[in-house]
NUVO-628249 format. One record per residue (C-alpha): residue number from 1; residue in three letters; x, y, z. Coordinates in pm, 1 decimal, decimal comma. Each point is the difference from the previous one (the first is absolute). Layout:
residues N
+-----+------+----------+----------+----------+
! pos ! code !        X !        Y !        Z !
+-----+------+----------+----------+----------+
! NUM !  ala !        X !        Y !        Z !
...
+-----+------+----------+----------+----------+
//
This chain:
residues 319
+-----+------+----------+----------+----------+
! pos ! code !        X !        Y !        Z !
+-----+------+----------+----------+----------+
!   1 !  unk !   5671,5 !  12835,9 !  14025,5 !
!   2 !  unk !   -196,9 !   -298,6 !   -168,7 !
!   3 !  unk !    107,9 !   -350,5 !     -5,4 !
!   4 !  unk !    303,7 !    -54,8 !   -225,0 !
!   5 !  unk !   -115,5 !   -154,8 !   -332,7 !
!   6 !  unk !    220,2 !   -296,5 !     63,3 !
!   7 !  unk !   -151,1 !    -45,9 !    337,1 !
!   8 !  unk !   -362,0 !     32,1 !   -149,6 !
!   9 !  unk !     76,1 !   -267,3 !   -267,7 !
!  10 !  unk !    124,2 !   -207,4 !    280,3 !
!  11 !  unk !   -299,2 !     23,1 !    218,7 !
!  12 !  unk !   -246,3 !    -49,5 !   -297,4 !
!  13 !  unk !    180,2 !   -335,6 !    -52,1 !
!  14 !  unk !    -65,3 !    -95,5 !    340,6 !
!  15 !  unk !   -342,9 !     92,0 !     -2,9 !
!  16 !  unk !    -82,7 !   -205,1 !   -298,0 !
!  17 !  unk !    152,2 !   -307,7 !    192,2 !
!  18 !  unk !   -257,2 !     42,4 !    264,9 !
!  19 !  unk !    185,2 !   -163,7 !    302,6 !
!  20 !  unk !   -210,7 !   -113,4 !    290,0 !
!  21 !  unk !     33,7 !    214,8 !    311,3 !
!  22 !  unk !    284,6 !    -81,5 !    218,5 !
!  23 !  unk !   -220,9 !    -27,3 !    293,9 !
!  24 !  unk !   -203,9 !   -283,8 !   -150,7 !
!  25 !  unk !    307,4 !   -243,8 !    -50,0 !
!  26 !  unk !    254,2 !   -172,4 !    188,3 !
!  27 !  unk !    336,3 !    110,1 !     55,7 !
!  28 !  unk !    124,9 !   -301,2 !   -204,1 !
!  29 !  unk !   -225,3 !     93,2 !   -272,6 !
!  30 !  unk !    100,3 !    371,8 !     16,1 !
!  31 !  unk !    375,2 !    -87,9 !    -10,4 !
!  32 !  unk !    -77,0 !   -208,0 !   -312,1 !
!  33 !  unk !   -173,1 !    261,6 !   -173,0 !
!  34 !  unk !    262,7 !    272,5 !     98,8 !
!  35 !  unk !    276,2 !   -227,9 !   -154,0 !
!  36 !  unk !   -195,5 !    -30,7 !   -334,7 !
!  37 !  unk !    -56,8 !    390,4 !     -7,6 !
!  38 !  unk !    362,5 !     58,0 !     80,3 !
!  39 !  unk !    113,3 !   -229,3 !   -266,4 !
!  40 !  unk !   -232,4 !    188,8 !   -255,1 !
!  41 !  unk !     69,6 !    347,3 !     81,0 !
!  42 !  unk !    369,9 !     40,4 !    106,6 !
!  43 !  unk !    249,9 !     48,2 !   -265,6 !
!  44 !  unk !    329,8 !   -166,6 !    -66,1 !
!  45 !  unk !    224,8 !     24,3 !    294,6 !
!  46 !  unk !    340,1 !    162,8 !     -8,4 !
!  47 !  unk !    315,3 !   -206,4 !    -24,5 !
!  48 !  unk !    230,8 !     24,1 !    311,3 !
!  49 !  unk !    332,0 !   -142,1 !     69,1 !
!  50 !  unk !   -118,4 !   -292,0 !    224,7 !
!  51 !  unk !   -309,6 !   -122,1 !    180,2 !
!  52 !  unk !     36,5 !   -244,2 !    279,6 !
!  53 !  unk !   -287,2 !   -156,5 !    187,5 !
!  54 !  unk !     98,3 !   -123,3 !    362,5 !
!  55 !  unk !   -161,3 !    -59,0 !    337,8 !
!  56 !  unk !    141,7 !    186,4 !    292,9 !
!  57 !  unk !    -21,4 !   -132,4 !    351,2 !
!  58 !  unk !   -108,1 !    267,7 !    222,8 !
!  59 !  unk !    -85,4 !      5,8 !    387,1 !
!  60 !  unk !   -339,4 !    -68,8 !    -81,6 !
!  61 !  unk !     31,8 !   -245,0 !   -258,6 !
!  62 !  unk !     83,6 !    -50,2 !   -370,9 !
!  63 !  unk !    -94,8 !    265,1 !   -249,4 !
!  64 !  unk !     49,0 !    -24,2 !   -377,4 !
!  65 !  unk !    161,1 !    306,5 !   -162,8 !
!  66 !  unk !    113,0 !     89,7 !   -365,2 !
!  67 !  unk !    330,8 !    185,7 !    -49,3 !
!  68 !  unk !     31,8 !    221,4 !   -301,9 !
!  69 !  unk !    338,0 !    143,8 !   -110,1 !
!  70 !  unk !     13,9 !    287,9 !   -228,6 !
!  71 !  unk !    136,0 !     -5,9 !   -349,0 !
!  72 !  unk !    280,6 !    214,3 !    -97,6 !
!  73 !  unk !    180,0 !     21,6 !    304,5 !
!  74 !  unk !    357,0 !   -133,7 !     -6,5 !
!  75 !  unk !     74,9 !   -299,3 !    192,7 !
!  76 !  unk !    288,2 !    171,2 !    191,5 !
!  77 !  unk !   -230,0 !    266,8 !    120,7 !
!  78 !  unk !    -15,8 !   -120,8 !    357,9 !
!  79 !  unk !   -288,3 !    -23,7 !    238,7 !
!  80 !  unk !   -317,1 !    143,1 !   -169,7 !
!  81 !  unk !   -261,6 !    172,8 !    194,8 !
!  82 !  unk !   -318,1 !   -217,3 !     81,1 !
!  83 !  unk !   -370,1 !     58,2 !    -34,8 !
!  84 !  unk !   -220,1 !   -226,1 !    204,8 !
!  85 !  unk !   -326,7 !     -5,8 !   -203,2 !
!  86 !  unk !   -348,2 !   -112,5 !    122,8 !
!  87 !  unk !   -263,5 !    -88,7 !   -266,9 !
!  88 !  unk !   -366,0 !    136,2 !     16,0 !
!  89 !  unk !   -321,6 !   -207,1 !    -17,3 !
!  90 !  unk !   -187,0 !     90,5 !    313,8 !
!  91 !  unk !    190,9 !   -244,7 !    206,9 !
!  92 !  unk !   -203,2 !   -274,9 !   -170,4 !
!  93 !  unk !    115,6 !      9,6 !   -366,0 !
!  94 !  unk !    332,3 !     41,8 !   -177,3 !
!  95 !  unk !    318,5 !   -182,5 !      6,8 !
!  96 !  unk !    361,9 !     15,3 !   -125,8 !
!  97 !  unk !   -125,8 !    -53,0 !   -344,4 !
!  98 !  unk !   -266,4 !    263,9 !    -16,9 !
!  99 !  unk !    243,8 !    277,3 !     64,7 !
! 100 !  unk !    314,4 !   -150,9 !   -178,3 !
! 101 !  unk !    -24,8 !    273,0 !   -259,6 !
! 102 !  unk !    -16,0 !    290,8 !    236,7 !
! 103 !  unk !    304,1 !   -157,8 !    226,5 !
! 104 !  unk !    204,7 !    -29,6 !   -306,2 !
! 105 !  unk !    -59,1 !    356,6 !   -113,4 !
! 106 !  unk !     84,0 !    130,0 !    349,0 !
! 107 !  unk !    312,9 !   -195,6 !      1,4 !
! 108 !  unk !    124,7 !    116,4 !   -335,9 !
! 109 !  unk !   -104,6 !    350,6 !     64,4 !
! 110 !  unk !    144,5 !     47,1 !    346,3 !
! 111 !  unk !    302,0 !   -197,4 !    -81,8 !
! 112 !  unk !    -55,6 !   -199,5 !    308,5 !
! 113 !  unk !    -68,5 !   -347,6 !    120,7 !
! 114 !  unk !   -378,0 !    -47,9 !     43,1 !
! 115 !  unk !   -111,0 !   -284,2 !    237,6 !
! 116 !  unk !   -372,0 !    -67,6 !    -55,8 !
! 117 !  unk !   -156,1 !   -144,5 !    305,5 !
! 118 !  unk !   -250,7 !   -274,4 !    -23,1 !
! 119 !  unk !   -177,5 !     53,4 !    326,8 !
! 120 !  unk !   -270,6 !   -243,1 !    116,9 !
! 121 !  unk !   -345,4 !     96,0 !   -110,6 !
! 122 !  unk !   -332,6 !     50,9 !    185,2 !
! 123 !  unk !   -264,9 !   -173,2 !     90,8 !
! 124 !  unk !    239,6 !   -279,3 !     56,0 !
! 125 !  unk !    228,9 !    238,7 !    175,6 !
! 126 !  unk !   -183,2 !    282,8 !    160,6 !
! 127 !  unk !    142,8 !    320,8 !    154,3 !
! 128 !  unk !    264,9 !     26,4 !    141,1 !
! 129 !  unk !    159,2 !   -293,3 !   -171,4 !
! 130 !  unk !     90,6 !    174,0 !   -347,1 !
! 131 !  unk !    116,4 !    292,2 !    198,2 !
! 132 !  unk !    234,1 !   -208,2 !    227,7 !
! 133 !  unk !    121,1 !   -182,9 !   -315,1 !
! 134 !  unk !     88,0 !    330,7 !   -179,1 !
! 135 !  unk !    193,0 !    122,5 !    297,0 !
! 136 !  unk !    176,4 !   -311,9 !     40,4 !
! 137 !  unk !     90,4 !    -25,0 !   -372,1 !
! 138 !  unk !    141,2 !    359,3 !     -1,1 !
! 139 !  unk !    200,8 !    -88,8 !    326,8 !
! 140 !  unk !    138,5 !   -310,0 !   -173,3 !
! 141 !  unk !     96,1 !    191,5 !   -309,4 !
! 142 !  unk !    191,8 !    264,4 !    196,3 !
! 143 !  unk !    168,1 !   -267,4 !    215,3 !
! 144 !  unk !     97,7 !   -201,0 !   -298,6 !
! 145 !  unk !    123,4 !    290,1 !   -207,4 !
! 146 !  unk !    332,6 !   -125,7 !    -75,6 !
! 147 !  unk !   -128,9 !   -343,6 !   -116,0 !
! 148 !  unk !   -241,9 !    192,1 !   -233,5 !
! 149 !  unk !    271,4 !    226,8 !   -135,7 !
! 150 !  unk !   -192,3 !    316,4 !    130,3 !
! 151 !  unk !     73,2 !    308,5 !    200,2 !
! 152 !  unk !   -214,0 !     -4,2 !    324,5 !
! 153 !  unk !     81,0 !    358,6 !     44,0 !
! 154 !  unk !   -226,2 !     74,4 !   -326,3 !
! 155 !  unk !   -283,7 !   -192,8 !     82,7 !
! 156 !  unk !   -361,5 !    116,4 !   -137,4 !
! 157 !  unk !   -342,3 !   -147,5 !     64,3 !
! 158 !  unk !   -257,5 !     26,1 !   -279,8 !
! 159 !  unk !   -348,2 !   -143,1 !    -77,8 !
! 160 !  unk !   -316,0 !     66,7 !   -197,2 !
! 161 !  unk !   -345,6 !     21,2 !    149,7 !
! 162 !  unk !    -20,4 !   -247,4 !    276,6 !
! 163 !  unk !    398,4 !    -51,3 !    -64,7 !
! 164 !  unk !     14,1 !    388,2 !     67,9 !
! 165 !  unk !   -182,4 !    -51,0 !    334,6 !
! 166 !  unk !    240,5 !   -285,1 !     73,2 !
! 167 !  unk !    311,8 !    210,7 !    -86,2 !
! 168 !  unk !   -138,0 !    288,8 !    222,6 !
! 169 !  unk !    -65,5 !   -229,0 !    317,8 !
! 170 !  unk !    334,5 !   -184,2 !    -54,4 !
! 171 !  unk !    166,7 !    356,9 !     33,8 !
! 172 !  unk !   -209,1 !     46,4 !    323,6 !
! 173 !  unk !    106,9 !   -325,0 !    125,3 !
! 174 !  unk !    367,7 !     73,4 !    -74,2 !
! 175 !  unk !    -17,9 !    334,4 !    165,5 !
! 176 !  unk !   -148,5 !   -158,8 !    317,7 !
! 177 !  unk !    252,9 !   -282,7 !      5,8 !
! 178 !  unk !    296,6 !    226,3 !    -91,2 !
! 179 !  unk !     91,5 !   -228,4 !   -303,2 !
! 180 !  unk !     34,6 !    -80,1 !   -270,3 !
! 181 !  unk !    102,7 !    355,6 !   -117,2 !
! 182 !  unk !   -246,6 !     81,9 !   -270,4 !
! 183 !  unk !    126,7 !    305,2 !   -200,9 !
! 184 !  unk !   -292,0 !     71,0 !   -240,0 !
! 185 !  unk !   -385,3 !    -94,3 !    -73,3 !
! 186 !  unk !   -132,1 !    -35,0 !   -342,2 !
! 187 !  unk !   -379,3 !     -0,1 !     38,2 !
! 188 !  unk !   -193,7 !    -61,4 !   -297,2 !
! 189 !  unk !   -377,1 !     85,0 !     27,3 !
! 190 !  unk !     29,1 !   -143,7 !    360,5 !
! 191 !  unk !   -299,0 !   -127,9 !    196,0 !
! 192 !  unk !     22,7 !    178,0 !    329,8 !
! 193 !  unk !   -333,6 !     56,6 !    171,0 !
! 194 !  unk !   -236,6 !   -301,3 !     57,6 !
! 195 !  unk !   -275,2 !    223,6 !    132,8 !
! 196 !  unk !   -114,5 !     34,9 !   -372,8 !
! 197 !  unk !   -143,1 !    348,2 !     69,1 !
! 198 !  unk !    186,6 !    245,4 !   -200,0 !
! 199 !  unk !   -132,7 !    165,8 !   -327,4 !
! 200 !  unk !    176,7 !   -183,7 !   -253,1 !
! 201 !  unk !    -60,9 !   -344,5 !    155,8 !
! 202 !  unk !   -366,7 !     59,9 !     -5,6 !
! 203 !  unk !    -38,6 !    222,5 !   -297,6 !
! 204 !  unk !    205,1 !   -237,6 !   -241,7 !
! 205 !  unk !   -121,2 !   -336,4 !    145,7 !
! 206 !  unk !   -136,4 !   -227,7 !   -308,6 !
! 207 !  unk !    121,9 !    271,6 !   -244,8 !
! 208 !  unk !    322,5 !     59,3 !   -210,1 !
! 209 !  unk !    116,2 !   -366,6 !     64,2 !
! 210 !  unk !    -24,9 !     45,6 !    367,3 !
! 211 !  unk !   -166,1 !   -275,4 !    222,1 !
! 212 !  unk !   -333,7 !     30,0 !    135,1 !
! 213 !  unk !    -90,9 !     58,7 !    357,3 !
! 214 !  unk !    -85,7 !   -360,0 !     40,9 !
! 215 !  unk !    327,1 !    -92,3 !   -137,1 !
! 216 !  unk !    182,4 !    220,8 !    228,6 !
! 217 !  unk !   -196,2 !   -169,8 !    278,7 !
! 218 !  unk !     93,5 !   -349,9 !   -139,1 !
! 219 !  unk !    371,9 !     84,7 !     -2,5 !
! 220 !  unk !    -17,8 !    130,1 !    362,2 !
! 221 !  unk !   -212,3 !   -288,4 !    124,5 !
! 222 !  unk !    265,7 !   -243,2 !   -145,0 !
! 223 !  unk !    305,4 !    196,0 !    146,2 !
! 224 !  unk !   -115,3 !    107,6 !    335,7 !
! 225 !  unk !    -81,4 !   -186,6 !    298,9 !
! 226 !  unk !   -255,1 !    245,1 !    145,7 !
! 227 !  unk !   -148,3 !    354,7 !    -45,6 !
! 228 !  unk !    257,6 !    113,3 !    260,1 !
! 229 !  unk !    282,5 !    -74,4 !   -241,4 !
! 230 !  unk !   -108,2 !    279,3 !   -229,7 !
! 231 !  unk !    144,9 !    256,9 !    218,6 !
! 232 !  unk !    324,1 !   -174,2 !     89,7 !
! 233 !  unk !    266,8 !    228,2 !   -132,8 !
! 234 !  unk !    155,6 !   -323,7 !   -150,2 !
! 235 !  unk !   -304,5 !    -40,0 !   -213,7 !
! 236 !  unk !    -82,2 !    380,9 !    -50,4 !
! 237 !  unk !    339,5 !    191,8 !     30,2 !
! 238 !  unk !   -186,7 !    308,0 !    -67,1 !
! 239 !  unk !   -115,9 !    -21,4 !    369,3 !
! 240 !  unk !    342,4 !    -31,6 !    129,7 !
! 241 !  unk !     33,8 !    280,2 !    239,6 !
! 242 !  unk !    356,8 !     77,4 !    -33,9 !
! 243 !  unk !    156,1 !     -7,3 !   -349,2 !
! 244 !  unk !    340,0 !    161,0 !     87,2 !
! 245 !  unk !    318,3 !   -153,8 !    -36,1 !
! 246 !  unk !   -119,0 !   -195,6 !   -299,5 !
! 247 !  unk !    197,5 !    -30,9 !   -324,9 !
! 248 !  unk !    -50,4 !    232,8 !   -277,0 !
! 249 !  unk !   -266,4 !    -97,9 !   -238,8 !
! 250 !  unk !   -117,6 !     37,3 !   -367,5 !
! 251 !  unk !   -398,0 !    -70,2 !    -15,4 !
! 252 !  unk !   -162,4 !    -44,3 !   -336,6 !
! 253 !  unk !   -370,5 !     23,9 !    -30,9 !
! 254 !  unk !   -242,0 !      0,8 !   -300,8 !
! 255 !  unk !   -295,9 !    250,0 !    -65,5 !
! 256 !  unk !   -257,3 !   -250,6 !    -46,9 !
! 257 !  unk !    115,5 !   -237,8 !    285,6 !
! 258 !  unk !   -206,4 !    -80,6 !    289,4 !
! 259 !  unk !    328,9 !      4,9 !    212,6 !
! 260 !  unk !     89,3 !    327,7 !   -119,5 !
! 261 !  unk !    -98,9 !    220,8 !    291,9 !
! 262 !  unk !    157,6 !   -217,2 !    267,9 !
! 263 !  unk !    331,9 !     -1,3 !   -173,1 !
! 264 !  unk !      3,1 !    369,8 !    -32,1 !
! 265 !  unk !   -109,2 !     48,3 !    355,8 !
! 266 !  unk !    283,9 !   -207,1 !    103,2 !
! 267 !  unk !    240,2 !    185,6 !   -171,6 !
! 268 !  unk !   -135,1 !    327,0 !    174,9 !
! 269 !  unk !     21,5 !   -165,1 !    335,6 !
! 270 !  unk !    361,5 !   -116,2 !    -68,0 !
! 271 !  unk !    121,5 !    361,9 !    -94,7 !
! 272 !  unk !   -180,0 !    130,6 !    300,5 !
! 273 !  unk !    207,9 !   -246,2 !    201,8 !
! 274 !  unk !    318,3 !    125,9 !   -166,5 !
! 275 !  unk !     53,0 !   -303,9 !   -228,5 !
! 276 !  unk !    129,1 !     98,6 !   -347,6 !
! 277 !  unk !   -272,5 !   -100,7 !   -258,0 !
! 278 !  unk !   -103,6 !     36,9 !   -346,1 !
! 279 !  unk !   -360,9 !    -82,9 !   -114,3 !
! 280 !  unk !    -98,7 !     -3,6 !   -364,1 !
! 281 !  unk !   -347,5 !    -53,8 !   -140,7 !
! 282 !  unk !    -27,7 !   -144,5 !   -344,3 !
! 283 !  unk !   -283,1 !    173,0 !   -178,9 !
! 284 !  unk !   -234,2 !   -212,8 !   -195,5 !
! 285 !  unk !    147,0 !   -313,9 !    154,4 !
! 286 !  unk !   -153,4 !   -281,9 !    201,1 !
! 287 !  unk !     83,9 !   -249,8 !    267,6 !
! 288 !  unk !    286,5 !   -253,2 !   -109,4 !
! 289 !  unk !     68,7 !    220,5 !   -315,3 !
! 290 !  unk !    384,9 !    -67,3 !     31,7 !
! 291 !  unk !    -71,8 !   -361,6 !    -74,4 !
! 292 !  unk !   -166,6 !     83,2 !   -320,4 !
! 293 !  unk !    162,2 !     99,8 !   -349,5 !
! 294 !  unk !   -108,2 !    360,0 !     26,1 !
! 295 !  unk !    226,2 !    286,8 !   -112,8 !
! 296 !  unk !    -35,0 !    154,2 !    368,4 !
! 297 !  unk !    101,9 !   -338,1 !    149,2 !
! 298 !  unk !    320,9 !     34,1 !   -170,1 !
! 299 !  unk !     28,2 !    356,8 !    126,7 !
! 300 !  unk !   -103,9 !    -98,9 !    363,1 !
! 301 !  unk !    261,3 !   -293,0 !     -6,6 !
! 302 !  unk !    266,3 !    261,4 !    -96,9 !
! 303 !  unk !   -108,8 !    212,0 !    296,2 !
! 304 !  unk !     -2,4 !   -279,6 !    245,3 !
! 305 !  unk !    352,1 !   -111,4 !   -120,1 !
! 306 !  unk !    136,4 !    350,1 !     -7,3 !
! 307 !  unk !   -111,2 !     38,4 !    371,5 !
! 308 !  unk !    176,9 !   -316,0 !     90,2 !
! 309 !  unk !    319,2 !     98,5 !   -181,7 !
! 310 !  unk !    -16,6 !    326,4 !    177,7 !
! 311 !  unk !      1,7 !   -177,4 !    333,5 !
! 312 !  unk !    255,6 !   -249,2 !   -104,7 !
! 313 !  unk !    251,8 !    267,3 !   -120,4 !
! 314 !  unk !    256,4 !    125,0 !    251,7 !
! 315 !  unk !   -165,2 !    236,9 !    252,9 !
! 316 !  unk !   -332,0 !    -53,9 !   -157,6 !
! 317 !  unk !   -235,5 !    -95,3 !    301,3 !
! 318 !  unk !   -274,5 !    238,4 !   -103,2 !
! 319 !  unk !   -306,2 !    -10,8 !   -211,3 !
+-----+------+----------+----------+----------+
//
């Protein structure tokens, strides 16, 4: 279908700003620009019952997290489910603030505690530092469930874009290590194949709000140590040969997103490996649509949180 009118109006506003190409600026300049864009384009965040910033001491060092407790859940409810959330931004951009609104919506909609992880960014911290930090934070949350007031038997990982990549590879690491026990994956337009060769990544580059091919290379050059890292399954989980015994997943893609095809292909491979998975494409939508005040963003968040609630319900370990 055509671009949704709300999306087209948003992209027209962006085009009028005429941003410099990402590949022409430093990571610091790109981060400053991303913060300004978020402030201008993201609506008023939802109210939640509580937001707490803290620093957790993991095996690999201190990691900042932001903990959201949902509104409307009685104080005597007992331990709540927990979602470990990783923000997007190509491993170079984004932080706890940039995805504050999405984390709040996920907490309220899923009636769970969301722990948003401020993993270290590249190029200051290249692969595998962010991956190791994501896994360490997830393990810490599971190990400290009682302290956090959460139920470690109902633990999900979630993330958007690069955060979806991180959620995916943390699930792979947890399977390899045998812990922590991750029960569900919410993968929001995840970045899963750094070869950058599929149809949507090549056809949509520089169009519909997607970054250009030069910007794709800029992100990868900042994150990766070498060309060989591109085919490491902890960078490109679509290339992991064995996807069996992974947690059930809900994968969200967008029709005009350059990352669309790899997310959908990953869903096909999970299903072929016997993993319960649901994949939904949002027609007329673009990358990062959940973070914008589009009508379909509300519908997408409702779908995402319904999938989480289904997993968190008794006997609900299925997509």
